[in-house]
C-alpha positions as a Python dict, from the first residue, in 0.01 Angstrom:
ca = {
    (1, 'X'): (0, 0, 0),
    (2, 'X'): (55, -311, 216),
    (3, 'X'): (38, -648, 52),
    (4, 'X'): (-209, -896, 195),
    (5, 'X'): (84, -1113, 325),
    (6, 'X'): (242, -818, 500),
    (7, 'X'): (-95, -722, 655),
    (8, 'X'): (-125, -1067, 827),
    (9, 'X'): (-7, -1111, 1182),
    (10, 'X'): (276, -1364, 1212),
    (11, 'X'): (259, -1654, 1455),
    (12, 'X'): (554, -1501, 1636),
    (13, 'X'): (373, -1170, 1684),
    (14, 'X'): (48, -1354, 1781),
    (15, 'X'): (241, -1550, 2049),
    (16, 'X'): (397, -1231, 2177),
    (17, 'X'): (48, -1067, 2209),
    (18, 'X'): (-92, -1368, 2387),
    (19, 'X'): (209, -1389, 2625),
    (20, 'X'): (167, -1014, 2699),
    (21, 'X'): (-203, -1076, 2757),
    (22, 'X'): (-117, -1357, 2995),
    (23, 'X'): (122, -1127, 3191),
    (24, 'X'): (-151, -864, 3205),
    (25, 'X'): (-391, -1124, 3324),
    (26, 'X'): (-149, -1235, 3595),
    (27, 'X'): (-179, -884, 3742),
    (28, 'X'): (-553, -901, 3783),
    (29, 'X'): (-639, -1158, 4052),
    (30, 'X'): (-1005, -1154, 3979),
    (31, 'X'): (-978, -1235, 3614),
    (32, 'X'): (-681, -1469, 3667),
    (33, 'X'): (-877, -1678, 3918),
    (34, 'X'): (-1166, -1700, 3666),
    (35, 'X'): (-920, -1804, 3380),
    (36, 'X'): (-759, -2069, 3602),
    (37, 'X'): (-1093, -2201, 3705),
    (38, 'X'): (-1217, -2222, 3351),
    (39, 'X'): (-896, -2374, 3217),
    (40, 'X'): (-879, -2630, 3502),
    (41, 'X'): (-516, -2554, 3604),
    (42, 'X'): (-376, -2421, 3930),
    (43, 'X'): (-151, -2119, 3981),
    (44, 'X'): (153, -2341, 4021),
    (45, 'X'): (92, -2505, 3687),
    (46, 'X'): (43, -2187, 3492),
    (47, 'X'): (403, -2148, 3369),
    (48, 'X'): (418, -2517, 3258),
    (49, 'X'): (74, -2494, 3091),
    (50, 'X'): (178, -2180, 2903),
    (51, 'X'): (428, -2402, 2710),
    (52, 'X'): (149, -2638, 2586),
    (53, 'X'): (22, -2612, 2232),
    (54, 'X'): (-306, -2434, 2224),
    (55, 'X'): (-273, -2266, 2566),
    (56, 'X'): (-203, -1920, 2418),
    (57, 'X'): (-507, -1964, 2191),
    (58, 'X'): (-704, -2020, 2503),
    (59, 'X'): (-565, -1700, 2654),
    (60, 'X'): (-676, -1508, 2349),
    (61, 'X'): (-1022, -1668, 2361),
    (62, 'X'): (-1061, -1581, 2723),
    (63, 'X'): (-1003, -1213, 2638),
    (64, 'X'): (-1241, -1228, 2347),
    (65, 'X'): (-1511, -1366, 2571),
    (66, 'X'): (-1464, -1094, 2832),
    (67, 'X'): (-1503, -761, 2663),
    (68, 'X'): (-1427, -534, 2957),
    (69, 'X'): (-1099, -717, 3010),
    (70, 'X'): (-1023, -702, 2640),
    (71, 'X'): (-1090, -336, 2609),
    (72, 'X'): (-889, -256, 2919),
    (73, 'X'): (-585, -442, 2792),
    (74, 'X'): (-618, -289, 2442),
    (75, 'X'): (-652, 60, 2574),
    (76, 'X'): (-349, 7, 2795),
    (77, 'X'): (-144, -120, 2505),
    (78, 'X'): (-287, 110, 2240),
    (79, 'X'): (-393, -170, 2013),
    (80, 'X'): (-716, -258, 1831),
    (81, 'X'): (-946, -534, 1991),
    (82, 'X'): (-970, -694, 1647),
    (83, 'X'): (-595, -788, 1680),
    (84, 'X'): (-687, -1065, 1914),
    (85, 'X'): (-906, -1248, 1654),
    (86, 'X'): (-616, -1203, 1407),
    (87, 'X'): (-370, -1348, 1655),
    (88, 'X'): (-598, -1642, 1733),
    (89, 'X'): (-624, -1719, 1356),
    (90, 'X'): (-249, -1683, 1331),
    (91, 'X'): (-182, -1934, 1605),
    (92, 'X'): (-412, -2213, 1499),
    (93, 'X'): (-583, -2108, 1174),
    (94, 'X'): (-929, -2185, 1292),
    (95, 'X'): (-1214, -1948, 1359),
    (96, 'X'): (-1390, -1995, 1694),
    (97, 'X'): (-1697, -2158, 1521),
    (98, 'X'): (-1464, -2405, 1348),
    (99, 'X'): (-1399, -2561, 1683),
}
């Protein structure tokens, strides 16, 4: 049986998931355009923005707000969609309603 500590997603694993999600997003021009518009950054600024604290949380939240994209990514990577919420929590410790 796995202990509660072992069952939690590490910040490093959460960052890796968010980075993979960002790479996947970069291959989908329609969703990438929407993400850039909502985040207020341009394509040329994407790499620099990805280094900013909180950016990867925004990537995870974007997926959680767009179920078809989330499910497509999860199916491709053979992971559970609930992993996104766990990753978001691992990166900033707040639930979406905590703001």
